[in-house]
C-alpha positions as CSV (number, residue, x, y, z in Angstrom):
1,X,0.0,0.1,0.1
2,X,1.6,3.4,-1.0
3,X,0.7,6.9,0.2
4,X,-2.2,8.2,-1.9
5,X,-0.9,10.6,-4.2
6,X,-3.9,12.8,-4.1
7,X,-3.3,13.2,-0.3
8,X,0.4,14.2,-1.0
9,X,-0.9,16.9,-3.5
10,X,-3.1,18.3,-0.4
11,X,-0.5,18.3,2.1
12,X,1.8,21.2,3.1
13,X,4.7,21.6,5.6
14,X,3.1,22.6,8.9
15,X,5.9,25.0,9.9
16,X,6.2,27.1,6.4
17,X,3.1,26.1,4.5
18,X,5.4,25.3,1.5
19,X,5.4,22.7,-1.0
20,X,6.5,18.9,-0.2
21,X,8.5,16.7,-2.1
22,X,8.2,12.8,-2.0
23,X,12.2,11.8,-1.5
24,X,13.8,8.2,-0.9
25,X,15.6,7.8,2.4
26,X,18.9,6.4,2.7
27,X,19.0,2.8,4.1
28,X,20.8,3.8,7.4
29,X,18.3,6.4,8.1
30,X,15.2,4.1,7.3
31,X,16.8,1.6,10.0
32,X,17.1,4.5,12.6
33,X,13.4,5.5,12.0
34,X,12.0,2.1,12.3
35,X,13.6,1.6,15.6
36,X,12.3,5.0,16.6
37,X,8.6,4.3,15.7
38,X,8.7,0.5,16.6
39,X,7.0,1.1,19.8
40,X,3.8,2.4,18.2
41,X,3.7,-0.7,16.1
42,X,2.2,-3.6,18.4
43,X,3.9,-6.7,17.1
44,X,4.7,-5.2,13.6
45,X,7.6,-3.8,12.3
46,X,7.1,-0.2,10.9
47,X,8.1,0.4,7.2
48,X,10.3,3.6,6.5
49,X,11.4,4.2,2.8
50,X,10.4,7.7,1.9
51,X,9.8,10.9,3.5
52,X,8.2,14.4,2.7
53,X,10.8,17.2,2.2
54,X,10.2,20.9,2.6
55,X,13.0,22.9,0.9
56,X,11.6,26.2,2.3
57,X,11.8,25.1,6.0
58,X,14.6,22.5,5.4
59,X,12.7,19.6,7.3
60,X,11.9,16.0,6.4
61,X,8.6,14.5,7.6
62,X,9.2,10.6,7.5
63,X,6.3,8.5,6.0
64,X,5.9,5.5,8.4
65,X,4.0,2.3,7.2
66,X,2.3,4.6,4.6
67,X,1.5,7.6,7.1
68,X,2.9,10.8,6.7
69,X,4.2,12.0,10.1
70,X,3.4,15.5,9.7
71,X,4.4,17.0,13.2
72,X,7.1,19.6,13.4
73,X,8.6,18.1,16.5
74,X,8.9,14.9,14.6
75,X,10.3,16.5,11.6
76,X,14.3,15.8,10.9
77,X,16.5,18.3,9.3
78,X,17.0,18.1,5.7
79,X,20.6,17.7,6.1
80,X,20.1,13.7,7.1
81,X,19.6,13.3,3.2
82,X,23.2,14.4,2.6
83,X,26.0,12.0,2.9
84,X,27.3,12.1,6.4
85,X,24.2,14.2,7.6
86,X,23.2,14.2,11.2
C-alpha cells in the first residue's frame, strides 16, 4: 500500500506551509526511523522508505507504514539526506 498521491498533493509543511517533495531515504536513516517508531506498532515492524521534504523550511517528515508523520517536533533536518548528514 502506498501513500495516496491525492493526499500528498494536499499536504503542506506545517511550519512554513511550503510544498512537499516525496524523497527516498538513505537505508541507514530508514533503519534508525524503524527503531524510533517500533513502539507504536504492536507486534509489527514499521516500514520506512520515503519522506516528505520541504525545501523552504529544510525539514523532512518521515512516512511510516504509509502514514506521513506531519508533526514539526517529529521532523528531521533536511541535512540527514546528505552523505554523512546528522
